[in-house]
C-alpha positions in Angstrom: 166.3 103.6 105.7 162.5 103.1 105.4 161.5 105.4 108.3 162.1 108.7 106.4 160.0 107.7 103.4 157.3 106.3 105.6 157.2 109.5 107.7 157.0 111.6 104.6 154.1 109.5 103.3 152.2 109.7 106.6 152.7 113.5 106.6 151.3 113.8 103.1 148.3 111.6 104.0 147.7 113.8 107.1 147.8 116.9 105.0 145.6 115.3 102.3 142.9 114.5 104.9 142.9 118.0 106.2 142.7 119.6 102.8 139.9 117.3 101.6 138.0 117.8 104.9 138.0 121.5 104.5 138.1 122.0 100.7 135.1 119.8 99.7 132.5 121.6 101.9 134.1 124.9 101.0 133.6 124.2 97.3 129.9 123.3 97.9 129.4 126.6 99.8 131.1 128.6 97.1 129.0 127.1 94.3 125.8 127.8 96.3 126.5 131.5 96.4 126.0 132.4 92.7 122.9 130.3 92.7 121.1 133.1 94.5 121.4 135.4 91.4 120.6 132.4 89.1 117.3 131.8 91.0 116.4 135.4 90.9 117.1 135.5 87.1 115.0 132.4 86.5 112.0 133.8 88.4 112.2 137.4 87.2 112.9 136.3 83.6 109.3 135.2 83.2 108.0 138.7 84.2 109.5 140.3 81.1 112.7 141.5 79.4 112.8 145.0 81.2 112.5 143.3 84.6 115.3 140.9 83.8 117.5 143.7 82.4 116.9 145.7 85.6 117.9 142.7 87.7 121.1 142.2 85.7 122.2 145.8 86.4 121.1 145.8 90.1 122.7 142.4 90.7 126.0 143.5 89.1 126.1 146.6 91.4 125.2 144.5 94.5 127.8 141.8 93.8 130.5 144.4 93.2 129.6 146.1 96.5 129.7 142.9 98.5 132.8 141.3 96.7 134.8 144.4 97.6 134.4 143.4 101.3 135.4 139.8 100.8 138.4 140.6 103.0 135.9 140.2 106.0 136.1 136.5 105.3 139.7 136.2 104.4 141.3 138.3 107.1 139.0 136.8 109.8 139.8 133.2 108.7 143.6 133.9 109.1 143.3 135.7 112.5 140.9 133.2 114.0 143.0 130.2 112.8 146.1 131.6 114.4 144.5 131.8 117.8 143.0 128.3 117.3 146.5 127.0 116.7 147.8 128.8 119.8 145.1 127.0 121.8 143.2 130.2 122.8 139.6 129.6 121.6 138.3 132.5 123.7 140.5 134.9 121.8 139.7 133.3 118.5 136.0 133.8 118.9 136.6 137.3 120.3 138.6 138.1 117.1 135.7 136.7 115.1 133.2 139.0 116.9 135.3 142.0 116.1 135.1 141.0 112.4 131.3 140.6 112.6 130.9 144.1 114.3 133.1 145.6 111.5 130.8 143.9 108.9 127.7 145.5 110.5 129.3 148.9 110.5 130.4 148.6 106.9 126.9 147.3 105.9 125.2 150.3 107.5 127.6 152.6 105.6 126.9 150.9 102.3 123.1 151.3 102.8 123.5 155.0 103.6 125.3 155.4 100.2 123.2 153.1 98.0 119.7 154.1 99.0 119.9 157.8 97.9 122.4 157.0 95.1 120.5 154.2 93.5 119.1 156.2 90.5 122.5 157.6 89.7 124.3 154.2 90.0 121.7 152.6 87.7 122.1 155.5 85.2 125.9 155.1 85.4 125.5 151.5 84.1 123.5 152.8 81.1 120.1 151.3 82.0 117.4 151.9 79.4 114.3 153.9 80.4 112.2 150.7 80.6 114.7 148.8 82.7 115.9 151.6 85.0 112.8 151.7 87.3 113.1 147.9 88.0 116.8 148.1 88.6 116.3 151.0 91.1 113.5 149.1 92.9 115.6 145.9 93.2 118.8 147.7 94.2 117.1 149.8 97.0 115.3 146.8 98.5 118.2 144.4 98.2 120.7 146.9 99.7 118.8 146.5 103.0 120.3 142.9 103.1 123.9 144.1 102.6 124.7 144.1 106.4 123.4 140.5 106.6 125.5 139.6 103.5 128.6 141.1 105.1 127.9 139.4 108.4 127.7 136.1 106.5 131.2 136.8 105.0 132.7 137.6 108.4 131.0 134.7 110.2 132.0 132.3 107.4 135.6 133.5 108.1 135.1 132.8 111.8 134.0 129.2 111.2 136.7 128.5 108.6 139.3 129.8 111.1 137.8 127.3 113.6 138.4 124.6 110.9 134.7 124.2 110.2 133.6 124.4 106.6 130.6 122.1 106.9 128.4 124.6 108.7 128.9 127.3 106.0 127.9 124.6 103.5 124.7 123.8 105.4 123.8 127.4 105.8 124.5 128.2 102.1 122.2 125.3 101.0 119.5 126.3 103.4 119.7 130.0 102.3 119.6 129.0 98.6 116.5 126.8 99.3 114.7 129.5 101.2 115.6 132.1 98.6 114.1 130.0 95.8 110.8 129.4 97.8 110.5 133.0 98.9 111.1 134.3 95.3 108.4 132.2 93.8 106.0 132.9 96.7 106.5 136.7 96.8 106.9 137.3 93.0 103.9 135.2 91.9 102.0 134.2 95.0 101.9 137.7 96.5 102.1 139.4 93.1 104.9 141.7 94.2 106.9 141.3 91.0 110.6 142.3 91.0 110.2 143.8 94.5 109.1 140.4 95.8 112.3 138.8 94.5 114.4 141.5 96.2 112.5 141.0 99.5 113.0 137.2 99.2 116.7 137.7 98.9 116.9 140.1 101.8 114.9 137.6 104.0 117.1 134.7 103.0 120.3 136.6 103.7 119.0 137.7 107.1 118.1 134.1 107.9 121.6 133.0 106.9 123.2 135.8 109.1 120.9 134.7 112.0 122.0 131.1 111.6 125.7 132.1 111.7 125.2 134.4 114.6 123.5 131.6 116.6 126.5 129.3 116.1 129.1 132.0 116.9 127.2 133.3 120.0 126.9 129.8 121.3 130.6 129.3 120.9 131.3 132.7 122.6 129.2 131.7 125.6 130.8 128.3 125.8 134.3 129.8 125.9 133.6 132.9 127.8 134.2 135.4 124.9 132.7 138.8 125.1 130.0 139.7 122.5 130.3 143.4 123.0 131.9 145.6 120.3 135.5 146.5 121.0 136.7 149.6 119.3 140.4 148.5 119.3 139.5 145.1 118.0 137.3 146.4 115.2 140.0 148.9 114.2 142.6 146.1 114.2 140.3 144.0 111.9 139.9 147.0 109.5 143.7 147.5 109.4 144.3 143.8 108.7 141.7 143.9 106.0 142.9 147.1 104.2 145.7 145.4 102.2 143.3 142.7 101.1 140.8 145.3 100.0 143.6 146.8 97.8 144.3 143.4 96.4 140.6 142.7 95.7 140.1 146.2 94.0 143.2 145.6 91.8 141.8 142.2 90.7 138.4 143.7 90.0 140.2 146.4 87.9 141.9 143.7 85.9 138.5 142.1 85.1 136.9 145.4 84.2 139.8 146.3 81.9 139.6 142.9 80.2 135.8 143.4 79.6 136.3 147.0 78.3 138.9 145.7 75.8 136.7 142.9 74.7 133.9 145.4 74.1 136.2 147.3 71.8 136.8 144.2 69.8 133.1 143.9 68.7 129.8 142.4 69.8 130.7 138.8 69.0 134.0 139.1 71.0 132.5 140.7 74.0 129.7 138.0 74.0 132.3 135.3 73.8 134.3 137.0 76.5 131.4 137.0 78.9 131.0 133.2 78.4 134.7 132.7 79.0 134.6 134.8 82.1 131.7 132.8 83.5 133.6 129.6 82.9 136.8 131.0 84.3 134.9 132.1 87.5 133.3 128.6 87.8 136.8 127.0 87.5 138.0 129.5 90.1 135.5 128.1 92.6 137.1 124.7 92.5 140.6 126.1 93.0 139.5 128.6 95.6 138.2 125.8 97.7 141.8 124.6 98.1 142.9 128.1 98.9 140.3 128.4 101.6 141.6 125.2 103.1 145.0 126.8 102.9 143.9 129.9 104.8 142.6 127.8 107.7 145.4 125.2 107.8 148.3 127.6 107.5 146.9 130.0 110.1 146.5 127.2 112.5 150.0 125.8 112.0 151.6 129.3 112.4 149.5 130.0 115.5 150.8 126.8 117.0 154.4 127.8 116.3 154.8 124.9 113.8 156.8 126.5 111.0 157.8 123.2 109.5 154.2 122.0 109.4 153.2 125.2 107.6 155.9 124.7 105.0 155.0 121.0 104.5 151.3 122.0 104.2 152.2 124.7 101.7 154.1 122.3 99.5 151.4 119.7 99.6 148.7 122.2 98.7 150.7 123.5 95.8 150.9 119.9 94.5 147.1 119.8 94.9 146.7 123.0 93.0 148.9 121.8 90.1 147.0 118.5 89.8 143.6 120.2 90.1 144.6 122.7 87.4 145.8 120.0 85.0 142.5 118.0 85.5 140.3 121.1 85.0 142.4 122.2 82.0 142.0 118.8 80.3 138.2 118.8 81.1 137.8 122.2 79.4 139.8 121.2 76.4 138.0 117.9 75.9 134.5 119.3 76.6 134.7 122.2 74.2 132.4 120.7 71.6 129.8 120.1 74.3 130.3 123.3 76.2 130.1 125.9 73.5 126.6 125.0 72.1 125.1 125.3 75.6 125.8 129.1 75.6 125.4 130.2 72.0 124.2 129.2 68.6 125.9 132.2 66.9 128.6 130.8 64.6 130.7 134.0 64.9 130.7 133.8 68.7 131.5 130.1 68.5 134.5 130.8 66.2 135.8 133.4 68.7 135.3 131.0 71.6 137.0 127.9 70.2 140.7 129.1 70.3 140.2 131.2 73.4 138.9 128.2 75.3 142.1 126.4 74.7 144.0 129.3 76.2 141.8 129.0 79.3 142.5 125.3 79.4 146.3 125.8 79.2 146.3 128.4 81.9 144.6 126.2 84.6 147.7 124.7 86.1 149.1 128.2 86.5 145.7 129.3 88.1 146.0 126.3 90.5 149.3 127.4 91.8 148.1 131.1 92.1 145.0 130.3 94.1 146.8 128.0 96.5 149.7 130.4 97.2 147.2 133.2 97.5 145.4 131.2 100.2 148.6 130.3 101.9 149.8 133.9 102.2 146.3 135.0 103.3 146.4 132.4 106.0 149.8 133.7 107.1 148.4 137.2 107.3 150.7 138.4 104.6 148.2 141.0 103.3 150.6 143.9 102.5 152.7 141.7 100.2 149.5 140.4 98.5 148.4 144.0 97.9 151.7 145.1 96.4 152.0 142.0 94.3 148.5 142.5 92.8 149.2 146.2 92.1 152.4 145.1 90.2 150.3 142.6 88.3 147.8 145.3 87.4 150.6 147.5 86.2 151.9 144.8 83.9 148.5 143.6 82.6 147.0 147.0 81.8 149.3 148.1 78.9 149.5 144.6 77.5 145.7 144.3 77.4 145.2 147.8 76.0 147.6 147.0 73.2 145.5 144.0 72.0 143.0 146.0 69.9 145.7 148.5 68.8 147.8 145.7 67.4 144.8 144.0 65.8 144.6 141.2 68.2 141.4 139.4 68.9 139.8 137.6 71.9 142.4 134.9 71.9 145.1 137.5 72.3 143.2 139.1 75.1 143.0 135.8 77.0 146.7 135.3 76.5 147.1 138.7 78.2 144.9 137.2 81.0 147.2 134.2 81.2 150.2 136.6 81.4 148.4 138.3 84.3 148.1 134.9 86.1 151.7 134.0 85.3 152.9 137.3 86.9 150.8 136.6 89.9 152.3 133.1 90.1 155.9 134.4 90.0 155.3 137.1 92.6 153.6 134.6 95.0 156.1 131.8 94.4 159.0 134.2 95.1 157.3 135.1 98.4 156.6 131.5 99.3 160.1 130.5 98.5 161.6 133.3 100.6 160.0 132.0 103.8 159.3 135.6 104.9 155.6 134.8 105.2 156.4 132.4 108.1 155.7 134.4 111.2 154.6 132.2 114.1 152.5 133.1 117.1 148.9 133.9 118.0 149.2 137.2 116.2 151.4 138.3 113.3 
């Protein structure tokens, strides 16, 4: 009678150890990434307002360009983890090299577009005459580091697939430290101004890419995996990543629509919205760490042909997502009086923030489930379903969000629309998880 409960408890403990071992370092690496822009902002902010405004525009363009290709990390993690589960480390690393070669090709293509189009892109964002030259300078120089940034994404996916999230953490911390030192030295020591900050970021990103490549190449040589580009493998990586690209673009569209609606509500509302979006993104890092663990763990179980283990891991991670969401929601609700003054002293903005923050707090358990199931289905290589589900979510969210100003709703109503968006995602992902159709075992899907 006691054997079944004991076995279930041991299974939960095993899954918990795996989740913690992968999620905690992943969270550290995720938090380190936005610190690059924060360091650049802190250093350039002392040069003057036009320089800081130029950085803001250029950084937004760069982050958009790079985030569109985040599938390089997600798709690579799932594919490599499957092969690890199947016990074929040579094929796992070969798959990872295909992802890295694809990253280099995409990076070169982005440079070819950004360098000549930089003035037009900056103008499209409505840069002032004083800020535009600085934005163009920063964008053109920093774009040279995009191939390195994309290699970092792909190589991070390789290591996550190999069940290693500690190395990405070490590389991210080292890159952040180098970026901070280079920024100060080149901007002030060498007197290069905003160009020095851009070059510092490029050098730091190239250093991170070199560190990753050293680890991956060492692994390839150890297991006899080829380092040469393989056209068929690169094409397969691109095909696997295409649905995740659609998913990412749909999600970006949701965020852009929300910001556009907030802008129509007034200056105070759009200011409050940006604060809420920053907080929402920070909370997402914590939940995304569990999702990253899910990608690696689920891919490994499916690659090993262990459907039952994959289902058990999925259930346990959903429980983690719910608990994490509840904890984060309570923290947001309780810390509102402390949080709001850190970002604004404007009473009108504070009044708009207060009720909307409660909506963000209430939505966190839903977000916890969404992030975890997103990671589970990515780990299973279920990209086409994720693409269609996100397109359906966008179709539901868009008219609801656009009706907010028409019906006289304010920022709180807009964030209820955001919560609806997450609820729709939760339903679509839960239905897929419940169906079991995502469970396809084997070294490849």
